[in-house]
C-alpha positions as CSV (number, residue, x, y, z in Angstrom):
1,M,-53.3,202.5,-85.3
2,D,-50.9,204.9,-84.0
3,L,-47.5,203.3,-84.9
4,D,-45.4,205.9,-83.3
5,N,-46.5,205.0,-79.8
6,L,-45.8,201.1,-80.4
7,E,-43.1,200.1,-78.0
8,R,-40.4,197.2,-78.0
9,R,-37.2,196.7,-76.3
10,C,-34.4,198.2,-78.4
11,P,-31.4,196.0,-78.7
12,K,-29.2,199.1,-79.4
13,L,-30.1,201.2,-76.4
14,G,-31.3,198.2,-74.1
15,G,-34.7,199.6,-73.0
16,D,-38.0,200.1,-74.3
17,V,-38.4,202.7,-77.3
18,A,-41.3,203.8,-79.3
19,F,-41.4,203.4,-82.9
20,G,-41.5,207.2,-83.4
21,Y,-38.1,207.4,-81.9
22,C,-36.9,204.6,-84.2
23,R,-38.1,206.7,-87.3
24,I,-36.2,209.8,-86.3
25,C,-33.3,208.7,-83.9
26,G,-29.7,210.3,-83.9
27,G,-28.5,213.6,-84.8
28,E,-29.5,213.5,-88.5
29,K,-33.1,212.8,-87.6
30,T,-33.1,209.6,-89.9
31,P,-34.5,206.1,-89.3
32,C,-32.3,203.7,-87.2
33,F,-30.5,201.4,-89.4
34,K,-32.0,198.3,-87.4
35,V,-35.7,199.6,-88.0
36,F,-36.5,196.7,-90.4
37,D,-35.0,194.0,-88.0
38,C,-36.6,195.4,-85.1
39,W,-40.2,196.0,-86.2
40,W,-41.1,193.4,-89.1
41,E,-42.9,191.2,-86.6
42,R,-45.3,193.9,-85.4
43,F,-46.3,195.4,-88.8
44,D,-45.2,195.8,-92.2
45,V,-42.5,198.1,-91.6
46,V,-41.0,198.1,-95.0
47,A,-44.1,199.0,-96.7
48,H,-44.8,201.7,-94.0
49,M,-41.1,203.3,-94.5
50,K,-41.5,203.1,-98.1
51,T,-44.5,205.3,-98.0
52,C,-43.0,207.8,-95.5
53,L,-39.6,208.1,-97.0
54,S,-38.3,209.5,-100.3
55,S,-37.0,206.9,-102.6
56,H,-33.5,208.1,-102.0
57,T,-33.7,208.0,-98.2
58,F,-35.5,204.7,-98.5
59,D,-32.8,203.2,-100.5
60,A,-29.9,204.7,-98.3
61,L,-31.7,203.0,-95.3
62,C,-31.9,199.7,-97.1
63,A,-28.1,199.9,-97.8
64,S,-27.1,201.4,-94.3
65,R,-24.6,199.4,-92.1
66,P,-24.1,199.6,-88.3
67,Q,-21.5,201.8,-87.0
68,P,-18.5,200.1,-85.5
69,K,-19.3,199.6,-81.7
70,V,-16.9,202.2,-80.4
71,T,-18.3,204.7,-82.8
72,S,-21.7,204.1,-81.7
73,L,-20.8,204.3,-77.9
74,L,-19.2,207.6,-78.5
75,E,-22.1,208.8,-80.1
76,V,-24.4,207.5,-77.2
77,I,-22.0,209.5,-74.8
78,R,-22.1,212.6,-76.8
79,Q,-26.0,212.6,-76.8
80,A,-26.0,211.9,-73.1
81,Q,-23.6,214.9,-72.6
82,E,-26.0,217.1,-74.7
83,R,-28.8,216.2,-72.4
């Protein structure tokens, strides 16, 4: 199964996104902080990310916290301007 092409509604963006986007979103090309919350019902996302990421990156993802809403809105605006 090609996990990168699985799609679901993104609570952060408000539309459908592929898992591949969730794995490398944002300017740093790191996984979205909500990747575990969003995908756990579709497949074992924790095990998958554990095999794909270094232990340091995986630990950082597990400890990540969402940005304040204003910060995330400014980031979305910045990304839209770059496109």
